[in-house]
C-alpha positions, 0 to 999 in steps of 0.5 A, spaced: 500 500 500 506 504 500 508 508 494 515 506 490 519 509 485 526 509 482 530 511 477 537 509 474 540 512 468 544 518 466 539 524 467 540 530 471 536 532 477 534 524 477 532 526 485 527 531 482 525 526 477 523 520 481 519 525 486 515 527 481 514 520 479 512 518 486 507 524 487 503 520 482 503 514 487 502 519 494 495 516 494 498 509 496 500 512 502 502 519 505 504 518 513 511 519 511 516 520 505 523 519 503 528 518 498 535 515 497 540 517 492 546 513 490 553 515 487 560 514 487 561 518 493 556 514 497 548 514 499 545 520 501 538 519 504 532 524 506 526 522 509 520 526 513 514 525 516 507 527 513 506 528 506 511 528 500 511 536 500 514 536 507 520 532 503 520 536 497 520 542 502 526 540 505 531 537 499 536 543 499 541 541 494 539 534 494 533 537 489 538 538 484 542 531 485 543 526 480 544 518 481 541 512 482 534 514 486 529 510 490 523 513 493 517 511 498 511 514 501 509 510 507 502 508 510 504 505 517 503 498 519 509 497 524 511 504 528 508 510 528 509 515 522 515 519 524 522 521 520 525 515 523 520 510 521 520 513 514 523 509 508 528 508 506 532 505 511 539 504 512 544 499 514 549 501 520 554 504 516 549 508 511 552 504 505 546 501 503 539 504 503 532 500 502 525 501 501 519 496 502 512 495 501 509 489 505 510 486 512 516 482 514 512 477 519 518 474 522 522 480 523 522 480 531 526 473 530 531 476 525 531 483 529 533 479 536 539 475 532 541 482 529 541 485 535 545 480 538 550 481 533 551 488 534 547 491 529 544 498 531 536 500 529 534 507 528 526 505 527 520 501 530 519 498 523 519 491 521 523 494 514 529 496 517 530 489 519 531 487 512 537 492 510 541 490 516 540 483 514 543 485 507 548 488 511 550 482 515 550 477 509 554 482 505 559 482 510 560 474 509 559 474 501 562 481 499 557 481 493 551 485 493 547 481 489 548 475 493 547 479 499 540 481 497 538 474 495 541 471 501 537 475 506 530 474 502 531 467 503 531 468 510 524 472 510 517 470 511 511 475 509 510 480 503 514 484 500 516 489 494 523 491 496 528 496 492 535 496 494 541 501 492 548 501 495 555 505 495 558 498 493 554 498 486 552 506 485 549 504 478 544 498 480 538 497 483 536 491 486 528 489 486 524 483 488 517 482 490 512 477 493 505 479 494 506 486 493 506 490 487 512 492 483 513 494 476 519 495 471 519 501 466 523 500 460 527 506 457 532 507 452 539 507 456 535 508 462 530 504 466 524 506 472 521 502 477 514 503 481 509 500 485 504 502 480 504 504 472 501 511 473 508 513 476 512 512 470 507 514 464 510 520 462 517 517 461 515 510 458 509 506 456 514 499 456 512 495 462 514 489 465 509 486 471 514 483 476 511 476 479 511 473 486 518 470 487 521 475 481 528 478 482 531 484 478 537 487 477 536 494 474 542 498 471 541 504 465 543 498 460 538 493 462 534 489 466 536 482 468 530 478 471 531 471 475 528 468 481 531 468 488 536 462 486 538 466 480 535 462 475 533 466 469 526 468 468 522 471 461 517 476 463 513 479 457 513 487 456 507 490 454 505 497 452 501 501 456 495 504 452 492 509 458 492 516 456 496 520 461 491 525 463 487 520 466 491 520 472 491 527 473 485 531 475 483 534 469 480 541 472 476 538 477 478 540 484 479 533 487 480 526 483 474 523 487 469 528 483 473 527 477 472 520 477 465 520 479 464 524 473 468 519 469 463 513 471 458 514 464 465 513 460 467 507 464 460 503 464 461 504 456 468 501 456 466 495 461 460 494 456 464 495 450 465 488 446 461 484 451 454 485 448 452 483 441 448 487 436 442 482 438 443 484 445 446 478 447 452 477 452 459 475 450 465 474 453 470 473 447 476 471 451 472 467 456 476 460 458 470 457 462 466 453 458 458 453 458 458 446 461 463 448 467 458 454 468 452 450 469 456 445 473 456 449 479 451 448 485 454 454 489 457 461 488 461 465 493 462 472 492 468 474 496 471 482 497 473 487 501 469 494 503 466 497 496 467 491 492 464 487 498 458 492 497 458 490 489 458 483 491 451 484 495 448 487 489 451 481 485 448 476 490 441 479 489 441 479 482 444 472 481 439 469 486 434 472 482 436 470 475 439 463 477 435 461 483 442 458 485 445 459 492 450 465 493 454 467 499 457 474 500 463 474 505 468 479 507 475 477 504 478 477 511 473 473 514 473 468 508 480 465 509 479 463 517 472 461 516 473 454 514 468 455 508 464 450 505 467 450 498 469 444 493 470 443 486 462 445 485 463 452 487 465 458 483 468 463 487 468 470 485 473 475 487 472 482 487 478 487 487 479 494 484 487 493 485 487 486 484 492 486 490 488 487 496 492 482 501 485 479 504 482 478 498 488 475 494 489 470 500 481 468 500 482 467 492 488 462 494 484 459 500 478 457 495 483 454 490 486 450 495 479 447 496 478 446 489 473 451 487 474 455 480 475 462 481 473 468 477 476 475 478 473 481 477 479 486 477 481 493 474 488 492 474 491 488 468 497 484 470 495 484 478 496 478 482 489 476 483 488 477 475 494 472 474 492 467 479 484 466 478 482 461 473 478 466 469 478 474 469 473 479 468 476 486 467 472 492 469 476 498 465 475 503 470 482 506 468 486 509 474 482 510 480 486 515 484 482 517 490 482 512 496 474 512 496 472 508 490 467 510 485 468 509 478 471 502 480 464 500 484 459 502 478 464 498 473 464 492 478 456 492 478 456 492 471 461 486 470 456 482 475 450 484 471 453 482 465 456 475 468 449 473 471 446 475 464 451 470 461 450 464 465 442 465 465 443 465 457 447 459 458 442 455 462 436 458 458 433 461 464 431 467 460 429 468 453 433 472 448 428 478 448 428 478 456 436 478 455 436 484 450 431 488 454 436 488 460 442 489 455 438 495 452 437 498 459 444 497 461 446 501 455 442 506 456 445 507 463 451 511 461 447 517 458 442 517 464 448 517 469 451 523 465 444 527 466 444 526 473 451 529 473 450 534 468 446 538 474 448 537 481 446 543 484 440 540 488 445 535 491 450 541 493 444 545 496 442 539 501 450 538 502 451 545 504 445 544 509 447 538 512 454 539 513 454 543 519 447 540 522 448 533 522 451 529 528 450 522 524 447 519 518 443 513 517 442 510 510 436 505 510 433 501 504 430 495 503 432 489 498 437 492 493 436 499 496 440 496 502 446 494 498 446 501 495 445 504 502 451 500 505 456 503 500 453 510 501 454 510 508 461 508 507 463 514 502 460 518 507 464 516 513 470 515 509 471 522 506 467 526 511 469 523 518 461 523 520 459 517 523 454 513 518 451 507 518 447 503 513 441 498 516 435 494 512 429 499 513 425 494 516 431 493 522 429 501 524 424 499 529 429 494 532 434 499 535 437 504 530 430 508 531 432 510 538 438 514 535 433 518 531 432 525 533 433 532 531 440 533 528 440 526 525 440 525 518 436 519 515 437 517 507 432 513 505 432 509 498 426 508 495 427 505 488 425 498 488 417 498 486 416 492 490 418 495 497 416 502 496 410 502 500 414 499 506 419 504 505 414 510 506 412 507 512 419 507 515 420 515 512 414 516 516 417 513 522 423 518 521 419 524 521 415 522 527 422 523 531 424 529 528 430 526 524 432 529 517 429 525 512 433 525 505 429 521 500 432 518 494 427 516 489 426 515 481 424 520 477 416 522 477 415 519 484 409 521 487 409 518 494 415 522 497 416 530 496 418 536 500 412 536 503 413 529 506 421 529 507 426 534 508 429 533 501 429 529 495 434 526 490 431 523 484 435 519 479 432 516 472 428 509 472 430 503 468 425 498 466 428 493 471 429 495 478 435 490 479 439 495 475 437 501 479 443 500 484 448 503 478 444 510 478 442 510 485 449 510 488 451 517 484 447 522 489 450 518 495 457 519 492 455 526 490 452 528 497 458 525 501 463 529 496 460 535 497 459 535 505 466 533 505 468 539 501 464 544 505 467 541 511 474 542 508 476 534 509 482 531 505 477 528 500 482 524 495 487 522 501 482 521 507 486 520 514 488 513 516 486 510 509 490 507 503 488 506 496 490 499 496 491 494 502 496 490 501 497 487 508 493 483 512 
């Protein structure tokens, strides 16, 4: 979850270059930042608590320095955010510097031995153990490459590491297992980073390192081997993203930009997957129709926003397929001894494809014999590589920590997959499938209409930002699944307490908390449950709570005479598709409240974009 950037080559002011690259990864961690530059004169290190700007402001003459550079932004796991705990970490003599993303699980055991051997530690981190371990191995072996290899053989846990030293100032050694690391190939220079946007300005030629890979990176080239020095051949691929998709594009925050990108990302996710006749196709799908029909149980496993998408998927699949579907938080799945076997399809959802708990859940499902399908956004990610089948969501880079466009593309992917299975089973006629497809194809334009005029949401947000002590989000059926995501967005970026409940549970406890100053967002987009929701709204108003209704256009039952505010969304023929549209006003409400309160919207406190440790 930390940001990594590196460079080796002849460019002047390479420190500035690498820190500029690192800026594009600050969403991955912003508790502290640091940089190390290796030259023939030695290794210089500077690190500062707080955001990258603190480091840049303290560079001094290091700002114009050149050499082999590695840099890091940290999201704390071991040791509080501080200058001392920031990366890079150095050995006792300051001749080796190392940055690390992940967790060294056996660091206490290793640290005790190193302390006994006379090593001095300057931080509370698990990472510092690695650089002292490399130092210890170098004293014995006298060879930097072999020292790094030997040290890593003694480590258990997850890591992406980069090492520079005064012994080989023109070389970066890198290795990874479980944490992402990519190589950018240039002409007489090479780059590395923990995510592709960092290097897009300099090269579009990329190699994605896989677990167990070890790289020796010089200006002249990259040599890939495993830890035992056996050669590895990894194919490079060309990045086709527009560089501007990783920038704000005139919006005040990445989150607002990404909310407005949702119509496009839905179109991209649908593109090539629906025929002119309105049927679903997956051209690159490897799972045979016969295999899909053989599953008697489906598990959907994910974390956070992806879990909420899975809740929608469960309802849709059970509605169409009449098969049991279970949704489980990935962090619980691995330890719950799940009832999974060869007749189980495990659907693994992750924006980054690197979420540690979700990746562990995938491996657990495979170990128990399940077939795994990944729904991910990042091509070449760990989950994408290890799953039996992959559906990419085509959301493009998502920079804001709070997910928006990844969520709606996950929903679209789940709808497409459910319809695809129903086609194979002949559960639905071609005409009914075509009607679903027609509704899906119409959603981007409908969503764009909502986003074209956000004044109503802004007005409500301005009113609520300083008057609401907490928020409840209520819904029935699929509206409850949407309310969970709405509550998460509110708490993530506004820091206002927010909880979601099935509306029928209101009288079973939460109603005790409804009083003046408490806002209850009531979703009522499911026609079959609409009358029940009207009763819940009345219960809120009877306790003088602030009621905000989210309804379909032309709604006749809820207006500003019966509630405090109304947010409308376009309707679809199939109510099961309404979650894609209903989430938009909730995303905007959270955004505008957080903006009015002056919150750090793109980088909310204590959170990081990609959670790559358990």
